[in-house]
C-alpha positions as CSV (number, residue, x, y, z in Angstrom):
1,X,0.0,0.0,0.0
2,X,1.4,3.4,-1.0
3,X,2.2,6.0,1.6
4,X,-0.5,8.3,0.0
5,X,-3.2,5.6,0.4
6,X,-2.1,5.0,4.0
7,X,-2.2,8.7,4.7
8,X,-5.7,9.0,3.2
9,X,-6.9,6.0,5.2
10,X,-5.7,7.5,8.3
11,X,-7.5,10.7,7.6
12,X,-10.7,8.8,7.0
13,X,-10.3,6.9,10.2
14,X,-9.7,10.1,12.1
15,X,-12.7,11.7,10.5
16,X,-14.9,8.7,11.4
17,X,-13.6,8.9,15.0
18,X,-14.4,12.6,15.2
19,X,-17.9,11.9,13.8
20,X,-18.4,9.1,16.3
21,X,-17.2,11.3,19.2
22,X,-19.6,14.1,18.0
23,X,-22.5,11.6,17.8
24,X,-21.7,10.3,21.3
25,X,-21.4,13.8,22.7
26,X,-24.7,14.8,21.0
27,X,-26.4,11.7,22.3
28,X,-25.1,12.4,25.8
29,X,-26.2,16.0,25.6
30,X,-29.6,15.1,24.3
31,X,-30.0,12.4,26.9
32,X,-29.1,14.9,29.6
33,X,-31.5,17.5,28.1
34,X,-34.4,15.0,27.7
35,X,-34.0,13.6,31.2
36,X,-33.1,16.8,33.0
37,X,-35.5,17.2,35.9
38,X,-37.7,14.3,34.8
39,X,-36.9,12.1,37.8
40,X,-39.4,14.0,40.0
41,X,-42.3,12.3,41.6
42,X,-45.0,10.8,39.4
43,X,-48.7,11.6,39.6
44,X,-49.3,8.6,41.9
45,X,-47.1,10.3,44.5
46,X,-48.4,13.8,43.8
47,X,-51.9,12.6,44.1
48,X,-51.5,11.9,47.8
49,X,-52.8,14.5,50.2
50,X,-50.3,17.3,50.6
51,X,-49.9,19.8,53.4
52,X,-51.7,23.0,52.6
53,X,-49.5,26.0,51.8
54,X,-51.4,28.2,54.2
55,X,-53.5,25.9,56.4
56,X,-54.7,28.6,58.8
57,X,-55.9,31.0,56.1
58,X,-59.5,32.0,56.6
59,X,-60.3,31.1,53.0
60,X,-59.3,27.5,53.7
61,X,-62.2,27.3,56.1
62,X,-64.7,29.2,53.9
63,X,-63.7,27.5,50.6
64,X,-62.9,23.9,51.6
65,X,-60.8,21.7,49.3
66,X,-62.8,18.4,49.6
67,X,-63.7,16.5,46.5
68,X,-67.5,17.1,46.7
69,X,-68.8,20.6,46.6
70,X,-69.8,22.3,49.9
71,X,-73.4,21.5,51.0
72,X,-75.9,23.6,49.2
73,X,-73.6,24.4,46.3
74,X,-73.0,22.8,42.9
75,X,-71.0,23.3,39.8
76,X,-72.3,25.3,36.8
77,X,-72.1,22.1,34.7
78,X,-74.4,20.3,37.2
79,X,-77.0,23.0,36.9
80,X,-76.9,23.1,33.1
81,X,-77.2,19.3,32.8
82,X,-80.1,19.2,35.3
83,X,-81.9,21.9,33.5
84,X,-81.5,20.0,30.2
85,X,-82.9,17.0,32.1
86,X,-80.3,14.6,30.6
87,X,-76.6,14.5,29.7
88,X,-76.5,14.8,25.9
89,X,-74.7,12.1,23.8
90,X,-72.8,12.0,21.5
91,X,-70.3,14.8,22.3
92,X,-71.6,16.9,19.4
93,X,-75.0,17.2,21.2
94,X,-73.2,18.4,24.3
95,X,-71.5,21.0,22.2
96,X,-74.8,21.9,20.7
97,X,-76.3,22.4,24.2
98,X,-73.6,24.9,25.1
99,X,-74.1,26.7,21.8
100,X,-77.8,26.8,22.3
101,X,-77.4,28.6,25.7
102,X,-75.4,31.4,24.0
103,X,-77.6,34.4,23.3
104,X,-76.4,34.8,19.7
105,X,-76.0,31.0,19.1
106,X,-72.3,31.4,18.7
107,X,-70.3,28.2,18.9
108,X,-68.0,27.7,21.9
109,X,-64.2,28.0,21.4
110,X,-63.0,24.5,20.4
111,X,-59.7,22.8,19.6
112,X,-58.3,19.4,18.8
113,X,-55.1,18.2,20.5
114,X,-53.7,14.9,19.2
115,X,-50.5,14.7,21.3
116,X,-51.2,16.5,24.5
117,X,-50.3,16.3,28.2
118,X,-53.5,15.3,29.9
119,X,-53.9,12.3,32.1
120,X,-55.6,10.5,29.2
121,X,-52.9,11.6,26.6
122,X,-52.1,8.0,25.6
123,X,-55.6,7.4,24.5
124,X,-55.5,10.3,22.0
125,X,-53.8,10.3,18.6
126,X,-54.1,12.1,15.2
127,X,-57.1,10.0,14.2
128,X,-58.9,10.4,17.5
129,X,-57.5,13.7,19.0
130,X,-58.6,15.1,22.3
131,X,-61.3,17.8,21.9
132,X,-61.4,20.7,24.3
133,X,-64.2,23.3,24.7
134,X,-64.4,26.7,26.4
135,X,-67.8,28.4,26.8
136,X,-67.5,32.1,25.9
137,X,-70.7,34.1,26.5
138,X,-72.5,36.2,29.0
139,X,-76.3,36.4,28.7
140,X,-78.3,39.6,29.3
141,X,-80.0,40.4,32.6
142,X,-83.8,40.5,32.7
143,X,-86.2,42.0,35.2
144,X,-86.7,38.6,36.7
145,X,-83.2,37.0,36.5
146,X,-79.5,37.7,36.1
147,X,-78.0,36.4,32.8
148,X,-76.0,33.2,32.7
149,X,-72.3,33.8,32.7
150,X,-69.9,31.1,31.3
151,X,-66.9,33.2,30.2
152,X,-63.9,31.6,31.9
153,X,-66.2,29.4,33.9
154,X,-66.8,26.3,31.8
155,X,-64.3,24.0,30.2
156,X,-64.6,20.5,28.7
157,X,-62.1,18.0,27.5
158,X,-63.1,14.7,25.7
159,X,-61.0,11.8,24.6
160,X,-63.3,9.5,22.6
161,X,-61.0,6.4,23.1
162,X,-61.2,6.8,26.8
163,X,-65.0,7.2,27.0
164,X,-64.5,10.1,29.5
165,X,-65.3,13.8,29.5
166,X,-63.3,16.0,31.9
167,X,-65.1,19.0,33.2
168,X,-63.9,22.2,34.9
169,X,-66.7,24.5,35.9
170,X,-67.2,27.3,38.4
171,X,-69.3,26.9,41.5
172,X,-70.8,30.4,42.1
173,X,-72.0,29.7,45.6
174,X,-68.8,28.1,46.8
175,X,-66.3,30.4,45.1
176,X,-64.2,27.6,43.6
177,X,-63.8,25.6,40.4
178,X,-65.1,22.0,40.5
179,X,-63.4,19.1,38.8
180,X,-65.8,16.5,37.3
181,X,-65.8,13.5,35.1
182,X,-68.4,12.1,32.8
183,X,-67.5,8.4,32.9
184,X,-68.6,5.6,30.7
185,X,-69.5,8.2,28.0
186,X,-69.9,6.0,24.9
187,X,-72.5,4.5,22.5
188,X,-74.9,2.2,24.3
189,X,-73.4,3.0,27.7
190,X,-74.9,4.5,30.9
191,X,-72.8,7.6,31.6
192,X,-72.1,8.7,35.1
193,X,-71.3,12.3,36.2
194,X,-69.0,12.4,39.2
195,X,-66.8,14.7,41.1
196,X,-63.1,13.8,40.6
197,X,-60.5,13.5,43.2
198,X,-59.3,17.1,43.4
199,X,-55.8,16.2,44.5
200,X,-55.3,14.2,41.2
201,X,-56.4,17.2,39.2
202,X,-54.4,19.7,41.2
203,X,-51.2,17.8,40.4
204,X,-51.4,19.6,37.0
205,X,-54.0,22.3,37.8
206,X,-51.8,23.7,40.5
207,X,-54.0,26.9,40.9
208,X,-57.2,24.8,41.2
209,X,-58.2,26.4,38.0
210,X,-57.9,25.7,34.2
211,X,-54.5,25.5,32.4
212,X,-53.5,25.8,28.8
213,X,-50.2,26.1,26.7
214,X,-48.7,29.4,25.6
215,X,-48.4,30.6,22.0
216,X,-47.9,29.4,19.3
217,X,-49.9,26.4,20.5
218,X,-48.2,23.8,18.3
219,X,-50.1,21.0,20.1
220,X,-53.4,22.2,18.8
221,X,-55.1,22.2,15.3
222,X,-54.5,25.9,15.2
223,X,-51.0,24.9,14.0
224,X,-51.5,24.1,10.2
225,X,-49.1,21.1,10.2
226,X,-50.9,19.5,13.2
227,X,-54.2,20.1,11.5
228,X,-52.9,18.5,8.3
229,X,-51.7,15.4,10.2
230,X,-55.2,15.1,11.8
231,X,-56.8,15.3,8.3
232,X,-54.4,12.7,6.9
233,X,-55.1,10.3,9.8
234,X,-58.8,10.7,9.5
235,X,-58.9,10.5,5.7
236,X,-61.4,13.3,5.2
237,X,-62.1,17.0,6.0
238,X,-65.2,16.4,8.1
239,X,-65.3,18.0,11.6
240,X,-64.4,15.6,14.4
241,X,-66.7,15.7,17.5
242,X,-68.1,18.9,16.1
243,X,-64.7,20.6,15.8
244,X,-63.3,21.7,12.4
245,X,-60.0,19.8,11.7
246,X,-58.3,23.2,11.1
247,X,-59.0,26.4,13.0
248,X,-57.4,29.8,12.9
249,X,-54.9,30.8,15.5
250,X,-57.5,33.1,17.0
251,X,-59.1,30.0,18.5
252,X,-56.2,28.9,20.8
253,X,-55.5,32.5,21.5
254,X,-59.1,33.1,22.8
255,X,-59.0,29.8,24.7
256,X,-55.8,31.0,26.5
257,X,-57.5,34.3,27.3
258,X,-60.5,32.4,28.8
259,X,-58.1,30.3,30.9
260,X,-56.4,33.4,32.1
261,X,-59.8,34.8,33.2
262,X,-60.3,31.6,35.2
263,X,-56.9,31.5,36.7
264,X,-57.4,34.8,38.5
265,X,-60.6,33.8,40.2
266,X,-58.9,31.8,43.1
267,X,-56.5,34.7,44.0
268,X,-59.5,37.1,43.8
269,X,-61.4,35.0,46.3
270,X,-58.3,35.0,48.6
271,X,-57.9,38.8,48.3
272,X,-61.6,39.2,49.2
273,X,-61.4,36.8,52.2
274,X,-57.8,36.7,53.5
275,X,-56.7,40.0,52.2
276,X,-59.4,41.8,54.2
277,X,-59.7,39.4,57.1
278,X,-62.6,39.4,59.6
279,X,-64.2,41.9,62.0
280,X,-65.3,45.4,61.3
281,X,-62.0,46.2,59.6
282,X,-62.6,43.3,57.2
283,X,-66.1,44.5,56.4
284,X,-64.8,48.0,55.6
285,X,-62.0,46.5,53.5
286,X,-64.3,44.5,51.3
287,X,-66.7,47.4,51.0
288,X,-63.8,49.5,49.7
289,X,-62.6,46.8,47.4
290,X,-66.1,46.6,45.8
291,X,-66.2,50.4,45.4
292,X,-62.9,50.3,43.6
293,X,-64.2,47.6,41.3
294,X,-67.2,49.7,40.4
295,X,-65.1,52.8,39.8
296,X,-62.9,50.7,37.5
297,X,-65.8,49.4,35.5
298,X,-67.3,52.9,35.2
299,X,-64.3,54.2,33.3
300,X,-61.2,51.9,33.1
301,X,-59.2,54.6,31.1
302,X,-59.5,57.2,33.9
303,X,-59.3,54.8,36.8
304,X,-56.7,56.1,39.3
305,X,-54.9,53.3,41.0
306,X,-52.7,55.8,42.9
307,X,-55.5,58.0,44.2
308,X,-56.9,58.5,47.7
309,X,-59.5,55.7,47.3
310,X,-56.8,53.2,46.2
311,X,-54.6,54.3,49.1
312,X,-57.5,53.7,51.5
313,X,-57.9,50.1,50.2
314,X,-54.2,49.4,50.6
315,X,-54.3,50.7,54.2
316,X,-57.2,48.5,55.0
317,X,-55.6,45.5,53.4
318,X,-52.4,46.0,55.3
319,X,-54.1,45.0,58.6
320,X,-54.8,41.4,57.5
321,X,-53.0,40.6,54.3
322,X,-51.2,37.2,54.6
323,X,-47.5,37.7,55.4
324,X,-46.6,35.2,52.7
325,X,-48.7,37.1,50.2
326,X,-51.4,35.7,47.9
327,X,-50.0,33.7,45.0
328,X,-51.3,33.9,41.5
329,X,-50.7,30.5,40.1
330,X,-49.2,30.1,36.7
331,X,-51.8,28.4,34.5
332,X,-49.7,28.8,31.3
333,X,-47.8,25.7,30.2
334,X,-44.8,26.1,27.9
335,X,-45.5,25.6,24.3
336,X,-44.8,22.0,23.1
337,X,-44.1,21.1,19.5
338,X,-44.7,17.3,19.2
339,X,-44.0,17.4,15.4
340,X,-40.9,19.5,15.7
341,X,-39.6,17.2,18.4
342,X,-39.1,14.5,15.8
343,X,-37.2,16.6,13.2
344,X,-33.5,16.6,12.4
345,X,-30.6,14.7,14.1
346,X,-32.0,15.7,17.5
347,X,-35.3,14.2,16.6
348,X,-33.6,11.0,15.5
349,X,-31.7,10.8,18.7
350,X,-34.9,11.6,20.6
351,X,-36.6,8.7,18.9
352,X,-33.9,6.5,20.3
353,X,-34.4,7.8,23.8
354,X,-38.1,7.5,24.0
355,X,-41.0,5.8,22.3
356,X,-44.6,6.6,21.8
357,X,-47.2,4.8,23.8
358,X,-48.3,1.5,22.4
359,X,-52.1,1.0,21.8
360,X,-53.8,0.3,25.1
361,X,-51.0,1.7,27.2
362,X,-51.4,4.7,29.6
363,X,-54.3,5.7,31.8
364,X,-57.7,4.9,30.5
365,X,-59.5,7.0,33.1
366,X,-58.6,9.6,35.7
367,X,-58.0,6.9,38.4
368,X,-55.5,4.9,36.4
369,X,-52.4,6.6,37.9
370,X,-50.0,3.7,37.8
371,X,-50.5,3.2,34.1
372,X,-49.9,6.9,33.5
373,X,-46.7,6.9,35.5
374,X,-45.3,4.1,33.3
375,X,-45.4,6.3,30.2
376,X,-42.3,8.1,29.1
377,X,-41.9,11.4,31.0
378,X,-41.8,14.8,29.3
379,X,-39.0,17.2,29.9
380,X,-39.5,18.9,33.2
381,X,-40.1,22.3,31.6
382,X,-42.9,20.8,29.5
383,X,-44.4,18.5,32.1
384,X,-47.5,20.0,33.8
385,X,-46.7,17.8,36.8
386,X,-43.5,19.9,37.4
387,X,-44.2,22.5,40.2
388,X,-44.5,25.9,38.7
389,X,-43.6,29.0,40.6
390,X,-46.4,31.6,41.0
391,X,-46.9,34.0,38.1
392,X,-47.0,36.8,40.8
393,X,-47.3,37.1,44.5
394,X,-49.8,39.8,45.5
395,X,-49.0,42.0,48.6
396,X,-51.1,44.4,50.5
397,X,-49.8,47.1,48.2
398,X,-51.6,45.5,45.3
399,X,-55.3,46.3,44.5
400,X,-55.7,43.5,42.0
401,X,-58.5,42.1,44.1
402,X,-60.7,45.0,42.9
403,X,-59.8,44.1,39.3
404,X,-60.7,40.5,40.0
405,X,-64.1,41.5,41.3
406,X,-64.7,43.7,38.3
407,X,-64.0,40.7,36.0
408,X,-66.7,38.7,37.8
409,X,-69.4,41.4,37.2
410,X,-70.8,40.9,33.7
411,X,-71.3,43.7,31.1
412,X,-75.0,43.1,31.5
413,X,-74.8,43.4,35.3
414,X,-73.0,46.7,35.1
415,X,-75.6,48.1,32.6
416,X,-78.3,47.0,35.1
417,X,-76.4,48.8,37.9
418,X,-75.9,52.0,35.8
419,X,-79.6,52.2,35.1
420,X,-80.6,51.6,38.7
421,X,-78.1,54.3,39.8
422,X,-79.5,56.9,37.3
423,X,-76.1,56.6,35.4
424,X,-74.2,58.3,38.2
425,X,-71.1,56.8,39.6
426,X,-71.6,58.5,43.0
427,X,-74.9,56.7,43.3
428,X,-73.3,53.3,42.8
429,X,-70.5,54.1,45.3
430,X,-73.1,55.4,47.8
431,X,-75.0,52.1,47.3
432,X,-71.9,50.1,48.2
433,X,-71.6,52.2,51.4
434,X,-75.3,51.6,52.3
435,X,-75.4,47.9,51.4
436,X,-76.1,45.5,54.2
437,X,-72.9,44.9,56.2
438,X,-73.8,41.2,56.2
439,X,-72.9,41.0,52.5
440,X,-69.3,42.0,53.4
441,X,-68.8,39.5,56.2
442,X,-66.1,36.8,55.5
443,X,-67.6,34.5,52.8
444,X,-66.8,33.6,49.2
445,X,-67.4,36.5,46.8
446,X,-70.6,36.0,44.8
447,X,-71.5,38.0,41.7
448,X,-75.2,37.2,42.3
449,X,-75.3,38.2,46.0
450,X,-73.3,41.4,45.2
451,X,-75.9,42.4,42.5
452,X,-78.8,41.8,44.9
453,X,-77.1,43.7,47.7
454,X,-76.4,46.7,45.4
455,X,-79.8,46.7,43.8
456,X,-81.5,46.7,47.2
457,X,-79.3,49.6,48.3
458,X,-80.3,51.5,45.2
459,X,-84.0,51.0,46.0
460,X,-84.6,48.5,43.3
461,X,-86.1,45.0,43.6
462,X,-83.2,42.5,43.7
463,X,-83.1,40.0,40.8
464,X,-85.2,37.2,42.3
465,X,-83.6,34.4,40.3
466,X,-80.4,33.0,38.8
467,X,-80.3,29.9,36.8
468,X,-77.4,28.2,38.6
469,X,-77.5,28.8,42.3
470,X,-80.3,26.9,44.1
471,X,-79.7,23.2,44.7
472,X,-83.2,22.4,45.9
473,X,-84.1,20.4,42.8
474,X,-80.7,18.6,42.4
475,X,-79.8,15.1,43.4
476,X,-76.9,14.5,45.8
477,X,-73.5,14.8,44.1
478,X,-71.5,11.6,43.4
479,X,-67.8,11.1,44.1
480,X,-65.5,9.2,41.7
481,X,-64.3,5.8,42.7
482,X,-67.7,4.4,43.6
483,X,-68.0,1.1,41.8
484,X,-70.9,0.8,39.3
485,X,-74.0,-1.2,40.2
486,X,-73.5,-4.9,39.5
487,X,-76.6,-6.7,38.5
488,X,-76.4,-10.3,39.7
489,X,-79.7,-11.1,41.6
490,X,-82.4,-9.2,39.7
491,X,-82.1,-9.9,36.0
492,X,-85.2,-7.7,35.3
493,X,-83.0,-4.7,36.0
494,X,-80.8,-5.3,33.0
495,X,-83.3,-3.8,30.5
496,X,-83.6,-0.7,32.7
497,X,-79.8,-0.6,32.8
498,X,-79.6,-0.7,29.0
499,X,-82.4,1.8,28.2
500,X,-83.1,3.9,31.3
501,X,-80.0,4.3,33.5
502,X,-78.4,6.9,31.2
503,X,-81.1,9.4,32.1
504,X,-82.4,8.2,35.5
505,X,-79.4,7.1,37.4
506,X,-76.9,9.7,38.4
507,X,-78.9,12.5,36.8
508,X,-78.2,15.9,38.6
509,X,-81.9,16.5,38.5
510,X,-83.5,15.1,41.6
511,X,-86.8,14.7,39.9
512,X,-85.3,12.5,37.2
513,X,-82.8,10.6,39.4
514,X,-85.3,8.0,40.5
515,X,-83.2,4.9,39.6
516,X,-80.4,5.9,41.9
517,X,-79.4,3.5,44.7
518,X,-76.4,1.7,46.0
519,X,-77.7,-1.9,45.7
520,X,-79.9,-4.0,43.3
521,X,-82.6,-4.2,45.9
522,X,-82.7,-0.4,46.4
523,X,-82.9,0.3,42.7
524,X,-85.6,-2.3,42.1
525,X,-87.6,-0.8,45.0
526,X,-87.4,2.7,43.5
527,X,-88.5,1.4,40.1
528,X,-91.4,-0.4,41.6
529,X,-92.4,2.7,43.4
530,X,-92.6,4.8,40.2
531,X,-96.0,3.9,38.8
532,X,-95.6,6.3,35.8
533,X,-93.1,3.9,34.3
534,X,-96.0,1.7,33.2
535,X,-97.5,4.5,31.2
536,X,-94.3,5.9,29.6
537,X,-93.5,2.4,28.3
538,X,-97.0,1.8,27.0
539,X,-96.1,2.4,23.3
540,X,-99.1,0.4,22.0
541,X,-101.7,2.7,23.7
542,X,-100.1,6.1,23.3
543,X,-98.1,6.0,20.1
544,X,-99.7,8.4,17.6
545,X,-101.7,10.2,20.2
546,X,-101.2,13.6,21.8
547,X,-99.3,11.8,24.6
548,X,-96.7,10.3,22.3
549,X,-94.1,12.9,23.3
550,X,-94.3,11.5,26.9
551,X,-93.2,8.0,25.9
552,X,-89.8,6.9,27.1
553,X,-87.0,6.8,26.2
554,X,-87.1,10.2,24.5
555,X,-87.9,9.9,20.8
556,X,-84.6,11.4,19.6
557,X,-82.4,9.4,22.0
558,X,-80.0,6.6,21.2
559,X,-81.7,4.5,23.9
560,X,-85.0,4.9,22.1
561,X,-83.5,3.6,18.8
562,X,-81.9,0.7,20.6
563,X,-85.1,-0.2,22.4
564,X,-87.1,0.0,19.2
565,X,-84.6,-2.4,17.5
566,X,-84.8,-4.8,20.5
567,X,-88.6,-4.8,20.5
568,X,-88.6,-5.9,16.9
569,X,-86.6,-8.9,18.0
570,X,-88.7,-9.5,21.2
571,X,-92.2,-8.0,21.0
572,X,-92.8,-8.9,24.7
573,X,-89.9,-6.8,25.9
574,X,-91.9,-3.7,26.8
575,X,-94.5,-5.8,28.6
576,X,-91.8,-7.5,30.7
577,X,-90.4,-4.1,31.7
578,X,-93.9,-2.7,32.5
579,X,-94.6,-5.8,34.6
580,X,-91.7,-5.0,36.8
581,X,-93.8,-2.1,38.1
582,X,-96.9,-3.2,40.0
583,X,-100.2,-2.1,38.6
584,X,-102.5,0.2,40.6
585,X,-105.2,-2.5,40.1
586,X,-103.0,-5.5,40.9
587,X,-105.4,-7.2,43.5
């Protein structure tokens, strides 16, 4: 071999060695980057009860953190479903319900997220992405009732493969967001609406409020490349679950804005309760905070946050404000780009370090924590389980509580107050001074109670009704983790399970929840006690008459279609169901 060839071979070997060293270094760097900070506790550990950050705070006693809502209070979602009399299925009908409630019929803000970060992320993919919804309307007030407010107060997430809808909705009377699940949400199933274990939800929702990524929202179908991958996986352009496969960036931007609205509700409640404290000084502080909110709403451009009134609020707050401050939790997750993560040499190495979940892996519901923890972890800065420092910590020198109160008063509410006060700011401020001191005692802030207190002080009749406050007609709330009813002794219950439980077992409406019960015997006894069942199943007598609309299941329901098909196979089916209920003339 010539010296030249040996020299050339040596150069090639040295170049290969350099390439290998670079590759090893790159692999080591990427491994360090990908695994940096990912060794923290998993959700199974985080979902164990943790010590409260400020256990002695007054707000902890007035706004408890138990899974079920405080007695006499319920979530906005519970109220809406109870008023609708049943939980709509499929998901498109649930979307239609929210849209129908909007005064102008506008669709809610909706997005698709194929590769997200939720507990059910492994059950979503480009063919069956997770659908998320945010309601975005405030209805007008009327002489008899305050308008429904959903802006920043109602969020849904649905993964079709998991058969579960995740719900975050505000509880007006309790001053907190509720975390709920619609379990067993699938064709031919009997769905169950339950309250989730808050500590599981709070592992990611660290401010006890909604969360969402920051711009440019690459996870969502607002990103054209993500939308195109969804379209390719589904093989058509048809909307999925009522959501267009591609949406403008304005959709995720608006979704984030609504989440930001929700994120500031918990610190507003703390400012109202803990920032002012109890006693006469606390009453004076809350009265002044409300007056500042009214002044801000009157003319935001000329609002003086450094004037004498603001100074008085700061002075009142200084007496009781928590020494550690009031944290404003960070509900913004860093943007994640799942498609970009697979590009280039870094993406190739990343593929060697991790793998996507296999079909069937990962949590299939919000209780399946061990399965979730077995999935590959995200980088710490992208993982919603990673503790996030507060966005801000409010001190007694901050008057943000007043801004928070202003955000909870709807545009329609303020128009009502302006009219009642003869369009004079001084009249509104004087009304706040005259309002019953009991309204300013330590308690969760309520938009509805505030409106009534101010209208009464202005000499007007308080709005006598609000759609979503009274729980008198609601059935008791259900907690997650309660096993479903197992039918083993009374086979006659199976037909009721297939065709009736979806509406009459677990329904938030007390009137319609007449198949509830924790045992077969209890459920059977309730069915036997409901004589009306014989009539609503008497299709032969009432079909084609003016009472046909009272036949059950409802004519437009999937349960009705399934029962009609079953009756064709077994003409005696309805008779057997009716015979379960004793006749009034059964001697």
